[in-house]
C-alpha positions in Angstrom: 19.7 92.8 102.9 22.1 93.8 100.1 21.9 97.4 101.1 22.9 96.5 104.7 25.7 94.3 103.4 26.9 97.0 101.1 26.9 99.5 104.0 28.9 96.9 106.1 31.4 96.7 103.3 31.7 100.5 103.2 32.1 100.6 107.0 34.8 98.0 106.7 36.5 100.0 103.9 36.3 103.2 105.9 37.8 101.5 109.0 40.4 99.8 106.9 41.5 103.1 105.4 44.2 101.6 103.2 45.1 104.9 101.7 48.8 105.8 101.4 50.1 108.5 103.7 48.1 107.6 106.7 49.5 105.8 109.8 47.7 102.5 110.4 47.5 100.1 113.3 48.1 96.7 111.7 47.2 93.8 113.9 48.6 90.4 113.0 47.0 87.0 113.6 49.5 86.3 116.3 48.2 89.3 118.2 51.2 91.7 117.6 50.5 95.2 116.3 52.6 97.4 114.0 52.0 101.1 113.5 52.9 101.9 109.9 52.0 103.5 106.6 50.9 100.9 104.0 53.0 101.6 101.0 51.9 98.8 98.8 50.6 95.2 98.4 52.3 93.1 95.8 52.1 89.3 95.4 50.5 88.9 98.8 53.1 91.0 100.7 52.5 94.4 102.3 55.3 96.8 102.2 55.1 99.1 105.3 56.9 102.1 106.6 57.0 102.3 110.4 58.2 105.3 112.4 59.9 102.9 114.8 60.8 99.9 112.7 61.6 101.6 109.4 60.6 99.7 106.1 59.2 96.3 106.8 57.3 93.6 104.8 54.4 91.5 106.1 52.7 88.6 104.4 49.0 89.6 103.7 47.9 86.2 105.2 49.4 87.2 108.5 47.3 90.4 108.8 44.1 90.3 110.8 43.0 93.9 110.7 44.3 97.3 109.5 42.7 100.3 111.1 43.5 104.0 110.9 45.2 105.2 114.0 43.1 108.4 114.1 39.9 106.2 114.1 41.2 103.4 116.4 40.0 104.9 119.6 36.8 106.5 118.4 33.8 104.9 120.3 31.2 103.0 118.4 27.4 103.0 119.1 28.0 100.7 122.1 31.0 102.8 123.3 33.3 100.0 122.2 36.6 100.6 120.5 36.6 97.2 118.8 34.8 96.8 115.5 31.7 94.6 115.5 32.3 91.0 114.6 30.5 91.3 111.2 32.6 94.3 110.2 35.8 92.6 111.4 34.9 89.5 109.3 34.3 91.6 106.2 37.5 93.6 106.9 39.4 90.3 107.2 37.9 89.1 103.9 39.0 92.4 102.2 42.5 92.1 103.5 42.9 88.4 102.7 42.5 89.1 98.9 45.5 90.9 97.4 43.4 91.8 94.3 40.7 93.4 96.5 43.3 95.3 98.5 44.8 96.7 95.3 41.3 97.8 94.2 40.8 99.5 97.5 44.2 101.3 97.3 43.4 102.3 93.7 40.3 104.2 95.1 42.5 106.7 96.9 42.0 109.3 94.2 38.4 108.5 93.5 36.3 111.7 94.0 33.3 109.9 95.4 35.4 108.1 98.0 37.2 111.3 99.0 33.8 113.0 99.4 32.6 110.2 101.7 35.7 110.1 103.8 35.7 113.9 104.1 32.0 114.0 105.2 31.9 114.3 109.0 28.2 113.2 109.1 28.9 110.1 107.2 32.0 109.3 109.3 30.0 109.8 112.4 27.2 107.5 111.1 29.9 104.9 110.4 31.2 105.2 113.9 27.8 104.8 115.5 26.8 102.0 113.0 23.8 103.9 111.6 23.2 101.8 108.6 19.8 103.5 107.8 21.5 106.9 107.6 24.2 105.4 105.4 21.8 103.5 103.1 19.8 106.7 102.5 22.8 109.1 102.1 23.1 110.4 98.5 26.9 110.2 98.6 26.8 106.6 99.8 24.2 105.8 97.1 26.4 107.2 94.4 29.4 105.3 95.8 27.5 102.1 95.9 26.9 102.4 92.2 30.7 102.8 91.5 32.0 99.9 89.4 35.0 99.3 91.7 32.9 99.4 94.9 30.5 96.9 93.3 33.5 94.6 92.4 34.8 94.8 95.9 31.4 94.1 97.4 31.0 91.1 95.1 34.4 89.7 96.0 33.5 89.8 99.7 30.0 88.3 99.1 31.6 85.2 97.6 
């Protein structure tokens, strides 16, 4: 059970892609969407840079999801573009906690995270929701033992 939960957290992290420099599709609870780069999260406020709106700020509590633009249209196992409900719930939990978001953003230079995000087989398994592949992948196993990933997983499990 914990392995599947850990994989769900990793899938949510990969779909959240809160790494600086990438354009994100940020959906707010009111249904509006902003395409922007996430610059920072401080004291519960995202600082964003939008190609159309310029620099803007958004309260973290107003954010429903953040998804990489390059991944937003990739089909899942069921040929859906929307994330499954369990992943959306975990993603919302991740985004609702500023400390957790800061932990995620701090992982942008982590070699294990970079290796996972650069691995096309792992990213394809994430898109098709192949939890068995993910749970047995050596890079994922190594990442699941990372102290920061464990801390993020524990924060979501609460």
